[in-house]
C-alpha angles and dihedrals in degrees: 000000000000094000091056092046090051091053091047085059093048095041096101090049096048090044089056094053089049095051091047089054090046094054088053106044118181124196127224114327093347091094092126097135097040091046090050090049091049093048091048092050095047091051091046089052089056100246113181092233133012121185126178130191099052109142087011097289105016124124126213125195124191122206122186123206126229087267140016109199096147105032091237120167128189129188126214118193135197129173120231107188131104136214132258091245128124108238121241102176098105090212114151091243093050119146116295089196111084113232093015128091142153091250094154101045103249087140088065092048092052095047093047091052092049088052092051090046087053094053094043093050086050102050107019088192095162139084107240141016134309120200114197113206125202111190132195127208106028090145099080101314102094095232091158088058092048092052090049091049090050083065097250096151095051095038094061095026092240109187104177129020131200132191140180142206129191113234125207116220095037117100113267113277099006121126139221134179143162135202123237125012106011111154121037131247106253120210134172133217131199115186129181121197119200129194135143115294125213150136117325090228091062106046092154087069093056143066101227113219092184088068095042090053095043090054091048093053092055097042091051085068090065087071088076099034103038109016106040126074102257089236094053122082130242135148120187112186124182103207104169131042115176132163129207090239128062094184127110094227106041127090103215126244090216139023123193123202127182136184151136137269119205121190140165101212139047093234091052090048094052089045094052095049090048094051095045087058094043096046094045098045092043097051092045091053093045088063098037101260138104138242127215105201123194116182117189119198109216129173118353125234110288109232122190116214115242102231097042089044091055089048093046089054093049089053092050090051089051089053100038109016097247142027122206130214105259121222123246110275118217089197119098127244125187094209074089088084093057088048092056091056101042135015113257144118143254122214138191122230120196122256098184130228096339134129112282120264118277090034121118091237098050119120130180108244109235091206087075092065099089092051095046095047092044092052089052094048094043091052089061098040093046099041094045105029116193113266 
């Protein structure tokens, strides 16, 4: 395929961009260097329009095809931010910023979309317009939501939007996707139990918040086992348990627990929030204490549109020969905000036998670059064939 051949030629150049970004990771919205690099490259490629500052530090590039008979506009999105993790890969291009690394492969996503943009700006062999979207703050900051709230979809009349994520454990350059709910909604809870502290030798004079909180931790697991329909998905994880006292002989006045809730439907999301409030307040009252429950809704369920998913899978098969059905993923993905505004699809590309994402030894596999670039370029050329 010509596209794949061109990306094989560009692979060393794209790899160099990727490794430069990898060496200089930036967290959340602080992608100033990365955003500037992206902006510089898009202008160098000859994009028809390049705009920075969308969603704070996001960058958008516009590439017009040789013709525009139908007014079709497609968006392609990559994320740019890194994670607050100390890198342990030992590679020569490892992070030069202590406590930050590209542990999720967003450096690879950005480089691959830059490669696709370079090719599309060179050839323009399509009928319509492509908008390349480089997004900050996927890792918890909601950069996708901020770009949408800045009016990105309407400003450039984006009609469909496509995204991609590398996936360790899958053969390099292979693809998988699924229609409908794909990545989970990801919420957080922060609960403070208050009782009456006192001496550990006189528990009868206290309202023991350690007991209250411990009961609540166990009872929260009944949301999945006794409240949820067994065929629905919900994961409630208590990840932090901290008392107001660090002494051996003090029953604490307060205990704070924190954690996450992951669901695949709006109804399950609503039920989980309701039951967390009821369980924690009920247990606290039973033992004579109180519960202050803060429930924070994060990323919504990421839902792939049926038609666009079928098309994205067909494109993947044209690039790699096959495309498997992906499993449900209980992790979150803020591309969900873009898919709430426009129909589209999100696909996984194999990263080979590497450490899993968010691990200090993870590294994006540069051998996946030709496949990833080709998929993005083919999305444009097959969805908007030249007139």
